[in-house]
N, CA, C and O of each residue as an XYZ file, in Angstrom:
868
protein
N     167.290     31.315    115.451
C     166.751     30.386    116.543
C     166.650     29.041    115.915
O     166.517     28.916    114.698
N     166.718     27.957    116.799
C     166.545     26.605    116.346
C     165.152     26.302    115.973
O     164.221     26.723    116.659
N     164.964     25.565    114.879
C     163.629     25.187    114.393
C     163.159     23.994    115.218
O     163.824     22.961    115.290
N     161.919     24.179    115.876
C     161.461     23.124    116.747
C     160.313     22.331    115.999
O     159.697     21.441    116.585
N     160.058     22.657    114.764
C     158.883     22.048    114.112
C     159.060     20.518    113.910
O     158.100     19.763    114.065
N     160.228     20.088    113.583
C     160.442     18.689    113.346
C     160.254     17.869    114.665
O     159.678     16.781    114.667
N     160.776     18.457    115.795
C     160.639     17.687    117.042
C     159.169     17.651    117.458
O     158.697     16.618    117.933
N     158.471     18.697    117.301
C     157.033     18.710    117.690
C     156.213     17.735    116.852
O     155.263     17.138    117.360
N     156.564     17.562    115.576
C     155.899     16.608    114.736
C     156.069     15.224    115.176
O     155.274     14.353    114.824
N     157.136     14.971    115.978
C     157.366     13.647    116.446
C     156.662     13.294    117.762
O     156.679     12.148    118.210
N     156.035     14.331    118.373
C     155.277     14.073    119.619
C     154.159     13.007    119.359
O     153.506     13.042    118.316
N     153.961     12.115    120.267
C     152.787     11.249    120.178
C     151.600     12.196    120.290
O     151.731     13.331    120.747
N     150.418     11.696    119.855
C     149.273     12.474    119.867
C     148.887     13.010    121.247
O     148.356     14.112    121.382
N     149.171     12.196    122.263
C     148.950     12.632    123.661
C     150.137     12.275    124.501
O     150.670     11.168    124.432
N     150.545     13.243    125.303
C     151.650     13.042    126.252
C     151.123     13.211    127.680
O     150.594     14.265    128.032
N     151.264     12.209    128.462
C     150.740     12.258    129.793
C     151.673     13.153    130.678
O     152.888     12.957    130.700
N     151.092     14.100    131.375
C     151.861     14.981    132.192
C     151.585     14.705    133.645
O     150.821     13.788    133.947
N     152.166     15.451    134.561
C     151.944     15.291    136.012
C     150.521     15.844    136.325
O     149.986     16.717    135.643
N     149.972     15.274    137.386
C     148.624     15.810    137.841
C     148.738     17.362    138.107
O     149.755     17.859    138.590
N     147.682     18.050    137.777
C     147.716     19.525    137.833
C     147.006     20.087    139.086
O     147.125     21.276    139.384
N     146.288     19.250    139.798
C     145.568     19.716    140.963
C     145.470     18.704    142.010
O     145.946     17.583    141.832
N     144.858     19.048    143.134
C     144.753     18.130    144.266
C     143.927     16.860    144.030
O     143.989     15.892    144.787
N     143.140     16.915    142.928
C     142.314     15.763    142.652
C     143.039     14.689    141.821
O     142.443     13.688    141.423
N     144.319     14.920    141.574
C     145.131     14.004    140.759
C     144.500     13.756    139.382
O     144.396     12.626    138.905
N     144.093     14.851    138.782
C     143.489     14.783    137.474
C     144.429     14.216    136.434
O     145.623     14.512    136.467
N     143.932     13.416    135.518
C     144.798     12.864    134.452
C     144.891     14.001    133.410
O     143.880     14.378    132.818
N     146.096     14.542    133.189
C     146.312     15.679    132.356
C     147.188     15.197    131.147
O     148.170     14.474    131.316
N     146.786     15.630    129.952
C     147.487     15.329    128.763
C     147.742     16.546    127.883
O     146.803     17.280    127.572
N     148.989     16.780    127.473
C     149.362     17.850    126.542
C     149.722     17.159    125.240
O     150.569     16.265    125.222
N     149.062     17.583    124.110
C     149.226     16.855    122.876
C     149.081     17.815    121.695
O     148.652     18.957    121.863
N     149.458     17.325    120.453
C     149.241     17.993    119.241
C     148.314     17.139    118.367
O     148.284     15.913    118.476
N     147.589     17.795    117.533
C     146.758     17.062    116.570
C     147.625     16.554    115.392
O     148.172     17.368    114.647
N     147.753     15.251    115.219
C     148.594     14.733    114.091
C     147.834     13.524    113.518
O     147.188     12.749    114.222
N     147.963     13.426    112.187
C     147.473     12.196    111.468
C     145.975     11.948    111.709
O     145.519     10.806    111.648
N     145.231     12.989    111.976
C     143.808     12.852    112.075
C     143.102     14.228    111.881
O     143.764     15.263    111.962
N     141.903     14.247    111.652
C     141.174     15.546    111.473
C     140.859     16.064    112.863
O     140.388     15.301    113.705
N     141.111     17.374    113.134
C     140.759     17.889    114.494
C     139.284     17.811    114.798
O     138.442     17.835    113.900
N     138.993     17.718    116.045
C     137.603     17.720    116.513
C     137.027     19.131    116.315
O     137.768     20.076    116.044
N     135.734     19.262    116.448
C     135.064     20.583    116.379
C     135.552     21.517    117.459
O     135.715     22.714    117.223
N     135.795     20.966    118.682
C     136.279     21.770    119.799
C     137.661     22.265    119.496
O     137.980     23.433    119.717
N     138.487     21.371    118.986
C     139.868     21.797    118.669
C     139.891     22.843    117.584
O     140.660     23.801    117.657
N     139.072     22.674    116.597
C     139.001     23.654    115.471
C     138.540     25.027    116.054
O     139.089     26.065    115.683
N     137.604     25.028    116.902
C     137.067     26.307    117.404
C     138.100     27.023    118.239
O     138.176     28.250    118.180
N     138.905     26.310    119.018
C     139.975     26.914    119.773
C     141.042     27.470    118.857
O     141.454     28.625    118.964
N     141.496     26.568    117.910
C     142.670     26.858    117.080
C     142.466     28.058    116.120
O     143.420     28.750    115.765
N     141.220     28.281    115.717
C     140.897     29.303    114.683
C     140.686     30.684    115.274
O     140.168     31.559    114.581
N     141.070     30.921    116.540
C     140.939     32.230    117.121
C     142.347     32.713    117.484
O     143.077     32.007    118.179
N     142.724     33.872    117.034
C     144.097     34.403    117.307
C     144.108     35.213    118.562
O     143.108     35.298    119.274
N     145.264     35.822    118.839
C     145.351     36.678    120.093
C     144.484     37.886    120.049
O     143.984     38.290    118.999
N     144.310     38.466    121.230
C     143.326     39.555    121.454
C     143.617     40.723    120.493
O     142.665     41.389    120.085
N     144.845     41.006    120.115
C     145.090     42.125    119.276
C     144.456     42.008    117.896
O     144.370     43.011    117.188
N     144.008     40.820    117.484
C     143.378     40.701    116.250
C     141.905     41.235    116.254
O     141.321     41.476    115.198
N     141.364     41.399    117.404
C     139.958     41.764    117.467
C     139.613     43.050    116.686
O     138.649     43.063    115.920
N     140.401     44.137    116.878
C     140.089     45.371    116.160
C     140.183     45.251    114.661
O     139.566     46.017    113.920
N     140.994     44.243    114.202
C     141.191     43.993    112.775
C     140.285     43.015    112.190
O     139.763     43.237    111.097
N     140.047     41.864    112.896
C     139.313     40.749    112.304
C     138.069     40.395    113.096
O     137.421     39.399    112.776
N     137.710     41.153    114.101
C     136.432     40.897    114.752
C     136.593     39.887    115.937
O     137.689     39.458    116.299
N     135.421     39.557    116.495
C     135.402     38.591    117.650
C     135.632     37.173    117.155
O     135.873     36.924    115.974
N     135.543     36.233    118.137
C     135.902     34.865    117.901
C     135.110     34.208    116.778
O     135.682     33.465    115.980
N     133.769     34.472    116.697
C     132.931     33.903    115.714
C     133.439     34.247    114.292
O     133.530     33.379    113.424
N     133.756     35.505    114.089
C     134.240     35.993    112.821
C     135.613     35.388    112.501
O     135.860     34.929    111.385
N     136.492     35.400    113.497
C     137.816     34.789    113.224
C     137.763     33.386    112.836
O     138.535     32.946    111.985
N     136.850     32.625    113.445
C     136.739     31.202    113.089
C     136.421     31.001    111.649
O     136.954     30.101    111.001
N     135.529     31.857    111.127
C     135.219     31.770    109.704
C     136.359     32.095    108.846
O     136.521     31.483    107.790
N     137.185     33.043    109.239
C     138.363     33.467    108.445
C     139.462     32.463    108.464
O     140.072     32.206    107.426
N     139.745     31.882    109.599
C     140.920     31.069    109.833
C     140.657     29.522    109.809
O     141.606     28.739    109.772
N     139.421     29.114    109.829
C     139.072     27.711    110.053
C     139.884     26.718    109.244
O     140.344     25.704    109.767
N     140.058     27.019    107.961
C     140.632     26.058    106.978
C     142.149     26.319    106.795
O     142.782     25.649    105.978
N     142.723     27.250    107.517
C     144.185     27.572    107.244
C     145.002     27.391    108.564
O     146.117     27.902    108.673
N     144.460     26.692    109.519
C     145.208     26.523    110.815
C     146.394     25.582    110.631
O     146.264     24.528    110.008
N     147.516     25.950    111.158
C     148.718     25.094    111.182
C     148.772     24.449    112.623
O     149.162     25.105    113.589
N     148.380     23.193    112.719
C     148.264     22.585    114.032
C     149.631     22.187    114.556
O     149.732     21.738    115.698
N     150.705     22.337    113.754
C     152.034     22.051    114.330
C     152.453     23.230    115.240
O     153.467     23.136    115.931
N     151.713     24.294    115.246
C     152.016     25.464    116.108
C     151.024     25.628    117.221
O     150.808     26.743    117.696
N     150.395     24.512    117.664
C     149.441     24.529    118.750
C     149.576     23.328    119.621
O     149.686     22.206    119.126
N     149.570     23.540    120.937
C     149.504     22.524    121.902
C     148.116     22.555    122.608
O     147.656     23.619    123.021
N     147.461     21.382    122.740
C     146.217     21.299    123.414
C     146.404     20.595    124.778
O     147.351     19.833    124.977
N     145.489     20.871    125.687
C     145.481     20.277    126.989
C     144.132     19.622    127.332
O     143.091     20.276    127.282
N     144.159     18.328    127.681
C     142.979     17.683    128.159
C     143.161     17.246    129.594
O     144.243     16.850    130.029
N     142.012     17.341    130.338
C     142.039     16.750    131.715
C     140.732     15.929    131.893
O     139.604     16.403    131.753
N     141.024     14.609    132.227
C     139.849     13.734    132.351
C     139.016     13.703    131.086
O     137.790     13.664    131.182
N     139.610     13.718    129.915
C     138.977     13.664    128.616
C     138.187     14.935    128.244
O     137.463     14.939    127.249
N     138.315     15.953    128.997
C     137.737     17.236    128.633
C     138.779     18.206    128.080
O     139.866     18.327    128.646
N     138.464     18.897    126.983
C     139.458     19.866    126.367
C     139.436     21.148    127.286
O     138.458     21.890    127.375
N     140.567     21.317    127.926
C     140.661     22.400    128.936
C     141.182     23.706    128.371
O     140.698     24.780    128.727
N     142.178     23.614    127.481
C     142.795     24.819    126.967
C     143.840     24.526    125.832
O     144.058     23.385    125.424
N     144.440     25.600    125.377
C     145.453     25.421    124.311
C     146.468     26.544    124.360
O     146.253     27.581    124.987
N     147.525     26.320    123.715
C     148.640     27.356    123.578
C     149.065     27.438    122.153
O     149.304     26.406    121.526
N     149.173     28.638    121.603
C     149.627     28.892    120.242
C     150.974     29.616    120.293
O     151.251     30.426    121.177
N     151.801     29.274    119.283
C     153.140     29.892    119.277
C     153.631     30.123    117.831
O     153.167     29.485    116.886
N     154.526     31.002    117.708
C     155.305     31.236    116.455
C     156.683     30.683    116.588
O     157.296     30.772    117.651
N     157.181     30.111    115.520
C     158.484     29.543    115.489
C     158.973     29.349    114.084
O     158.216     28.911    113.217
N     160.231     29.667    113.840
C     160.787     29.552    112.553
C     160.018     30.275    111.442
O     159.889     29.791    110.317
N     159.504     31.474    111.820
C     158.779     32.253    110.866
C     157.387     31.836    110.583
O     156.768     32.348    109.650
N     156.854     30.902    111.367
C     155.485     30.413    111.076
C     154.675     30.450    112.351
O     155.195     30.185    113.435
N     153.384     30.782    112.221
C     152.443     30.775    113.327
C     151.217     29.888    113.046
O     151.156     29.217    112.016
N     150.288     29.890    113.929
C     149.162     28.981    113.761
C     148.110     29.440    112.780
O     147.316     28.603    112.351
N     148.036     30.695    112.390
C     147.000     31.122    111.481
C     147.653     31.868    110.294
O     148.781     32.353    110.377
N     146.884     31.932    109.188
C     147.281     32.681    107.991
C     146.109     33.539    107.544
O     144.947     33.141    107.619
N     146.465     34.753    107.069
C     145.397     35.646    106.491
C     145.223     35.307    105.052
O     146.171     35.332    104.268
N     143.985     34.983    104.699
C     143.635     34.745    103.283
C     142.665     35.890    102.881
O     141.583     36.065    103.441
N     143.130     36.638    101.885
C     142.413     37.882    101.467
C     140.939     37.582    101.104
O     140.043     38.342    101.470
N     140.704     36.486    100.394
C     139.317     36.125     99.960
C     138.395     35.944    101.155
O     137.214     36.283    101.085
N     138.916     35.423    102.233
C     138.082     35.154    103.373
C     137.807     36.469    104.140
O     136.697     36.651    104.640
N     138.760     37.360    104.240
C     138.561     38.606    104.902
C     137.573     39.446    104.090
O     136.694     40.085    104.668
N     137.702     39.456    102.764
C     136.798     40.182    101.906
C     135.357     39.689    101.981
O     134.396     40.451    101.873
N     135.257     38.360    102.174
C     133.927     37.785    102.308
C     133.230     38.256    103.631
O     132.008     38.388    103.706
N     134.067     38.494    104.640
C     133.480     38.874    105.927
C     133.160     40.368    105.967
O     132.126     40.772    106.499
N     134.084     41.217    105.381
C     133.978     42.641    105.616
C     133.679     43.445    104.326
O     133.457     44.654    104.394
N     133.673     42.786    103.171
C     133.491     43.443    101.897
C     134.830     43.979    101.358
O     135.828     44.049    102.076
N     134.813     44.351    100.080
C     136.037     44.787     99.408
C     136.660     46.024     99.977
O     137.845     46.004    100.312
N     135.901     47.139    100.107
C     136.601     48.408    100.563
C     137.075     48.324    102.008
O     138.086     48.934    102.356
N     136.376     47.590    102.848
C     136.771     47.526    104.256
C     137.686     46.365    104.579
O     138.410     46.395    105.574
N     137.654     45.304    103.708
C     138.414     44.127    104.027
C     139.927     44.299    103.792
O     140.740     43.694    104.491
N     140.299     45.141    102.787
C     141.685     45.320    102.423
C     142.547     45.808    103.555
O     143.548     45.172    103.883
N     142.167     46.985    104.200
C     143.004     47.461    105.305
C     143.069     46.415    106.495
O     144.108     46.275    107.141
N     142.021     45.750    106.736
C     141.992     44.749    107.797
C     142.982     43.631    107.508
O     143.776     43.240    108.363
N     142.914     43.124    106.274
C     143.760     42.054    105.887
C     145.262     42.477    105.942
O     146.116     41.731    106.421
N     145.529     43.652    105.453
C     146.893     44.223    105.470
C     147.433     44.382    106.867
O     148.586     44.052    107.143
N     146.572     44.905    107.774
C     146.950     45.089    109.100
C     147.247     43.823    109.868
O     148.223     43.731    110.612
N     146.355     42.824    109.662
C     146.545     41.514    110.230
C     147.798     40.821    109.766
O     148.518     40.194    110.543
N     148.042     40.950    108.457
C     149.301     40.334    107.864
C     150.549     40.992    108.454
O     151.552     40.321    108.697
N     150.484     42.320    108.686
C     151.646     43.022    109.216
C     151.894     42.534    110.664
O     153.040     42.313    111.054
N     150.821     42.371    111.449
C     150.971     41.893    112.805
C     151.541     40.431    112.851
O     152.403     40.111    113.669
N     151.037     39.599    111.968
C     151.568     38.240    111.904
C     153.029     38.149    111.478
O     153.783     37.318    111.984
N     153.411     38.995    110.560
C     154.818     38.994    110.085
C     155.692     39.506    111.204
O     156.810     39.021    111.377
N     155.207     40.490    111.987
C     156.014     40.949    113.121
C     156.135     39.864    114.133
O     157.229     39.643    114.652
N     155.069     39.168    114.446
C     155.182     38.061    115.447
C     156.145     36.968    114.972
O     156.949     36.431    115.733
N     156.024     36.672    113.698
C     156.929     35.601    113.139
C     158.383     35.957    113.211
O     159.250     35.086    113.293
N     158.663     37.317    113.178
C     160.059     37.770    113.215
C     160.652     37.772    114.650
O     161.843     38.025    114.829
N     159.821     37.492    115.649
C     160.287     37.558    117.032
C     161.035     36.311    117.462
O     161.530     36.262    118.588
N     161.135     35.319    116.625
C     161.731     34.037    117.053
C     160.671     33.288    117.839
O     159.484     33.498    117.590
N     161.043     32.414    118.786
C     160.065     31.688    119.577
C     159.140     32.665    120.357
O     159.607     33.414    121.215
N     157.848     32.642    120.048
C     156.941     33.639    120.652
C     155.632     32.971    120.955
O     155.006     32.393    120.066
N     155.218     33.037    122.163
C     153.921     32.505    122.530
C     152.844     33.495    122.341
O     152.825     34.504    123.045
N     151.951     33.282    121.444
C     150.985     34.327    121.068
C     149.622     34.194    121.783
O     148.848     35.151    121.805
N     149.322     33.006    122.373
C     148.013     32.783    122.996
C     148.089     31.604    123.921
O     148.578     30.538    123.547
N     147.602     31.794    125.139
C     147.490     30.728    126.125
C     146.130     30.925    126.790
O     145.904     31.906    127.499
N     145.224     29.962    126.543
C     143.891     30.072    127.022
C     143.459     28.790    127.828
O     143.560     27.664    127.342
N     142.987     29.025    129.050
C     142.356     27.915    129.792
C     140.868     28.297    130.016
O     140.557     29.436    130.364
N     140.019     27.380    129.821
C     138.611     27.626    129.904
C     138.343     28.085    131.377
O     138.938     27.574    132.326
N     137.404     29.089    131.513
C     137.176     29.685    132.897
C     136.893     28.660    134.000
O     137.384     28.810    135.119
N     136.125     27.644    133.706
C     135.756     26.698    134.770
C     136.939     25.823    135.234
O     136.840     25.105    136.229
N     138.044     25.899    134.499
C     139.230     25.111    134.880
C     140.383     25.969    135.420
O     141.455     25.443    135.719
N     140.177     27.239    135.541
C     141.273     28.094    135.979
C     141.477     27.950    137.454
O     140.568     27.565    138.190
N     142.690     28.266    137.890
C     143.086     28.183    139.282
C     143.445     26.811    139.768
O     143.617     26.605    140.970
N     143.563     25.861    138.861
C     143.900     24.451    139.233
C     145.210     23.994    138.707
O     145.537     22.811    138.810
N     146.019     24.937    138.115
C     147.367     24.603    137.730
C     147.475     24.146    136.279
O     148.566     23.788    135.834
N     146.377     24.148    135.534
C     146.415     23.700    134.118
C     147.250     24.610    133.242
O     147.974     24.141    132.363
N     147.150     25.946    133.484
C     147.895     26.889    132.674
C     149.393     26.649    132.887
O     150.152     26.714    131.921
N     149.851     26.372    134.130
C     151.204     26.086    134.428
C     151.721     24.863    133.642
O     152.804     24.853    133.057
N     150.841     23.818    133.682
C     151.304     22.616    132.943
C     151.446     22.848    131.472
O     152.375     22.323    130.858
N     150.556     23.623    130.874
C     150.596     23.864    129.441
C     151.862     24.776    129.092
O     152.611     24.510    128.152
N     152.021     25.803    129.881
C     153.168     26.700    129.637
C     154.511     25.968    129.855
O     155.431     26.141    129.055
N     154.633     25.198    130.866
C     155.908     24.524    131.050
C     156.162     23.439    130.060
O     157.317     23.137    129.760
N     155.080     22.814    129.518
C     155.261     21.815    128.448
C     155.882     22.496    127.244
O     156.824     21.971    126.650
N     155.351     23.695    126.867
C     155.829     24.327    125.732
C     157.274     24.795    125.960
O     158.114     24.649    125.072
N     157.565     25.347    127.121
C     158.948     25.766    127.444
C     159.935     24.591    127.416
O     161.065     24.740    126.951
N     159.511     23.436    127.909
C     160.438     22.264    127.891
C     160.703     21.861    126.509
O     161.864     21.568    126.224
N     159.827     21.806    125.644
C     160.065     21.404    124.215
C     160.995     22.429    123.500
O     161.842     22.062    122.686
N     160.807     23.668    123.827
C     161.659     24.668    123.235
C     163.112     24.529    123.766
O     164.067     24.624    122.996
N     163.255     24.313    125.036
C     164.572     24.156    125.596
C     165.245     22.928    125.082
O     166.444     22.980    124.807
N     164.549     21.804    124.931
C     165.115     20.595    124.407
C     165.702     20.760    122.945
O     166.633     20.064    122.540
N     165.113     21.689    122.224
C     165.557     21.878    120.864
C     166.635     22.993    120.748
O     166.985     23.418    119.647
N     167.139     23.444    121.896
C     168.235     24.408    121.862
C     167.830     25.829    121.795
O     168.689     26.692    121.612
N     166.511     26.148    121.940
C     166.077     27.490    121.937
C     166.491     28.141    123.225
O     166.300     27.560    124.293
N     167.069     29.365    123.160
C     167.605     30.056    124.324
C     166.765     31.158    124.865
O     167.049     31.688    125.939
N     165.725     31.523    124.143
C     164.859     32.630    124.614
C     163.495     32.494    124.049
O     163.346     32.174    122.870
N     162.439     32.735    124.879
C     161.061     32.788    124.358
C     160.412     34.045    124.877
O     160.696     34.475    125.995
N     159.544     34.643    124.082
C     158.875     35.871    124.481
C     157.362     35.688    124.369
O     156.852     34.812    123.671
N     156.683     36.561    125.095
C     155.253     36.658    125.076
C     154.750     38.010    125.554
O     155.593     38.856    125.852
N     153.489     38.286    125.653
C     152.997     39.603    126.090
C     151.753     39.412    126.935
O     151.133     38.348    126.966
N     151.406     40.539    127.646
C     150.193     40.549    128.443
C     149.714     41.982    128.547
O     150.492     42.935    128.608
N     148.393     42.085    128.564
C     147.797     43.403    128.686
C     148.091     43.951    130.119
O     147.957     43.263    131.131
N     148.507     45.262    130.113
C     148.967     45.878    131.416
C     147.880     45.842    132.491
O     148.176     45.804    133.686
N     146.614     45.853    132.049
C     145.537     45.793    133.018
C     145.291     44.441    133.629
O     144.600     44.336    134.643
N     145.826     43.427    133.050
C     145.553     42.059    133.581
C     146.723     41.664    134.502
O     147.630     40.926    134.119
N     146.652     42.203    135.754
C     147.707     41.975    136.694
C     147.869     40.519    137.081
O     148.989     40.069    137.324
N     146.774     39.773    137.144
C     146.886     38.376    137.507
C     147.642     37.531    136.406
O     148.347     36.568    136.709
N     147.451     37.948    135.140
C     148.160     37.288    134.063
C     149.660     37.619    134.149
O     150.498     36.741    133.943
N     149.996     38.862    134.447
C     151.368     39.240    134.569
C     152.064     38.511    135.812
O     153.236     38.138    135.757
N     151.329     38.352    136.829
C     151.915     37.612    138.024
C     152.150     36.143    137.628
O     153.143     35.532    138.021
N     151.237     35.610    136.862
C     151.392     34.216    136.432
C     152.701     34.058    135.617
O     153.489     33.156    135.901
N     152.928     34.891    134.648
C     154.132     34.795    133.830
C     155.421     35.043    134.659
O     156.439     34.383    134.452
N     155.349     35.970    135.562
C     156.533     36.261    136.383
C     156.844     35.025    137.263
O     158.009     34.695    137.485
N     155.795     34.357    137.755
C     155.996     33.158    138.562
C     156.796     32.060    137.771
O     157.513     31.239    138.344
N     156.621     32.106    136.429
C     157.301     31.142    135.592
C     158.597     31.625    135.025
O     159.136     31.019    134.099
N     159.119     32.724    135.570
C     160.419     33.179    135.252
C     160.538     34.196    134.142
O     161.651     34.529    133.733
N     159.399     34.713    133.632
C     159.430     35.723    132.577
C     159.682     37.040    133.215
O     159.195     37.332    134.307
N     160.480     37.870    132.496
C     160.831     39.203    133.000
C     160.299     40.298    132.053
O     160.472     40.205    130.837
N     159.666     41.310    132.603
C     159.110     42.335    131.757
C     160.274     43.223    131.195
O     161.267     43.529    131.855
N     160.050     43.578    129.973
C     161.026     44.509    129.264
C     160.305     45.382    128.319
O     159.114     45.194    128.068
N     161.010     46.354    127.777
C     160.395     47.254    126.840
C     160.693     46.842    125.410
O     161.787     46.392    125.069
N     159.639     47.022    124.571
C     159.798     46.776    123.169
C     159.366     48.072    122.387
O     158.175     48.379    122.330
N     160.265     48.767    121.834
C     159.972     50.076    121.243
C     159.535     49.998    119.780
O     159.423     51.040    119.135
N     159.281     48.796    119.225
C     158.974     48.685    117.838
C     157.650     49.317    117.468
O     156.753     49.338    118.310
N     157.467     49.839    116.253
C     156.220     50.556    115.855
C     154.959     49.658    116.094
O     153.908     50.144    116.510
N     155.112     48.313    115.811
C     153.962     47.455    115.930
C     153.476     47.411    117.377
O     152.275     47.445    117.647
N     154.443     47.334    118.309
C     154.081     47.244    119.697
C     153.551     48.575    120.201
O     152.666     48.609    121.056
N     154.067     49.637    119.696
C     153.489     50.962    120.109
C     152.049     51.056    119.610
O     151.209     51.644    120.291
N     151.731     50.474    118.405
C     150.351     50.437    117.945
C     149.461     49.624    118.813
O     148.341     50.013    119.143
N     150.005     48.424    119.198
C     149.226     47.588    120.138
C     148.876     48.313    121.445
O     147.780     48.140    121.980
N     149.794     49.110    121.944
C     149.499     49.850    123.221
C     148.389     50.914    122.956
O     147.524     51.170    123.794
N     148.466     51.488    121.795
C     147.405     52.518    121.494
C     146.048     51.854    121.328
O     145.037     52.344    121.830
N     146.037     50.741    120.622
C     144.736     50.061    120.363
C     144.212     49.427    121.641
O     143.005     49.439    121.885
N     145.087     48.881    122.449
C     144.695     48.221    123.685
C     144.203     49.111    124.817
O     143.544     48.647    125.747
N     144.541     50.430    124.722
C     144.149     51.353    125.724
C     145.016     51.266    126.907
O     145.744     52.212    127.208
N     144.976     50.081    127.659
C     145.680     49.962    128.868
C     147.132     49.672    128.656
O     147.933     49.766    129.586
N     147.484     49.321    127.445
C     148.928     49.091    127.152
C     149.249     47.574    127.177
O     148.465     46.773    127.685
N     150.366     47.222    126.642
C     150.831     45.863    126.584
C     152.187     45.754    127.247
O     153.033     46.616    127.005
N     152.438     44.786    128.039
C     153.706     44.544    128.684
C     154.382     43.318    127.933
O     153.775     42.259    127.778
N     155.591     43.512    127.506
C     156.426     42.547    126.822
C     157.215     41.735    127.816
O     157.839     42.306    128.709
N     157.210     40.410    127.693
C     158.007     39.534    128.603
C     158.923     38.628    127.850
O     158.648     38.199    126.729
N     160.035     38.346    128.508
C     161.043     37.455    127.941
C     161.539     36.521    128.966
O     161.684     36.893    130.130
N     161.816     35.276    128.565
C     162.380     34.285    129.413
C     163.561     33.593    128.742
O     163.419     33.053    127.645
N     164.722     33.603    129.387
C     165.898     32.947    128.827
C     165.871     31.493    129.346
O     165.635     31.214    130.521
N     166.126     30.607    128.399
C     165.980     29.145    128.782
C     167.350     28.524    129.021
O     167.443     27.340    129.342
């Protein structure tokens, strides 16, 4: 797949997008470059996808593990009227937004319990990295949902991928989250099966199962 990292690094810090709702809200999709991220941006960026919870705990724990290792070139943020509304994380060219550091996992869970957690998380990350362009997390804060911000953020990521010659992007959704699946289908993603051992494990851990989606650009 084509490497998009160089192009993303050339994005201005804020890119003005089209209004996302009937209030003509000023919406900006941007990356953190040439400055230290704000506390809000750090808190968002240092939490991985839901599948990490059984391995690395809830958001508070993940922030302590990932806080200093985030790769902001793999994250898009969205602001509306100067409020941080949401963000999108992705894997590309074998790299994602977070890295597992053994010493930090050991500090959280102790030596005997930390090792299998770190190894499991590393295996999941390597699998994600091997998928090519892969959207691992898209979050809009609850009070801003239903106003089109998720669509703006998703389409911004797709546009940048397409401009760089990427021909396919993948993502996933829990089978129980029907509204999330409808959202992705509206944006042209098609459900398909992924028989890999990692994904079969995700289905077992998640209980309700995971649906794999692909969109050709």
